[in-house]
N, C-alpha and C positions, 0 to 999 in steps of 0.2 A: 295859638290860633290867631292872635293879633299879628304875628309875623306873617302868617299865610295871607291875611287880608291886606297887609301893606305890600308885601313882595309880589303877590299874584293878583293884584287888584284888577288887572286887565283881563285875566282869565275868568275871574269871578264876575266881572261886569259883562263879559261876553256870554257866559252861561246864563246870566240873568236876562239879557236881551234875547238870547235864543229861546229861553223859556217863555218870555213874553210873546214872541212871535208864534211859537207853537200853541200857546194858550189862546191866542187870537184866532188861529186857524182851527183849533179843535172844536170850537163852538159850532162851526159850520158842518164839520164831519160828524155823521151820525152812524158810525160803525159799531160793531158788536164789541162789548167790553170783555174784560177777562172774567173767568169764572171765579166763584167765591173761593174755591180751593187754591187757585193760582194766586189770587190776591193775598190770601193768608200766608202762603209760602213766601211771597215777596216781602210781606211785612216782617216775617220772622227773619229773613235774610238781612233786611235793612237794620233791624234792631240788633242782630248779632254783630253786624259791622260797626254800629255805633258803640256798642259795649266794648268791642275789641279796640276801637280807637280811644275810648275814654280810659280804659285800663292799661293801655300801652302794651298789649299782648304782642303786637307786631312791631319789632324794633327797626331802627335804621331807616334806610331809604324807602322800603316798602311801607313802613308805618307813616312816613311823611306823605307818600303818595295816597295812602288810605285817607289821611286827614284832609288832604287837598281834594280828593275825589268826593268825599262826603260834604265838604264845604261847597263844592261846585254843584253837587246834586241838590243841596238845600237852596242855593241861589236859583237854580233852574226851576225847582218846584214853586218857589215864591213868584218867579216870573210867569210861570204857567197859570198860577192862581190869579194874579193881577190881570194878565192878558185875557183870560176867560171871563173874569168879572167885568172888565171894562168893555169887552166886545158885547157881552150880554146887555149891559146898560145902554150902549149905543144902539144896538139893533132893536131892543124893546122900546126905546124912546122913538125911533123912526117909525116903527110899526104902529105905535099908539097914536102918532100924529098923522098917520095916513100916508107917510112917505114909503118909498121902496126900501127894501133891505139891502140893496146893493149887491146881491148875489146874481150870478149869471145863470 
């Protein structure tokens, strides 16, 4: 995993920044979420992929891509969480002080 972080730091940083941008935008969007059944299915899929990566079930190049994809997904999700949290803090602070929220 350290090799992935050192060799693919640009891709990981890009996925972190993309996640930050999407997290910043997602606070504004009030769309319908996924159903509970779909969320559970996605959780099972992600857990199965993590178990496959940790037990090295997928060998060779495809295993390497799986590890890199999971690392990029993790960086993306961290960026989403930070972007959403930061946007929420900025917008709630402006609303509390009587300023505009900056939305059009």
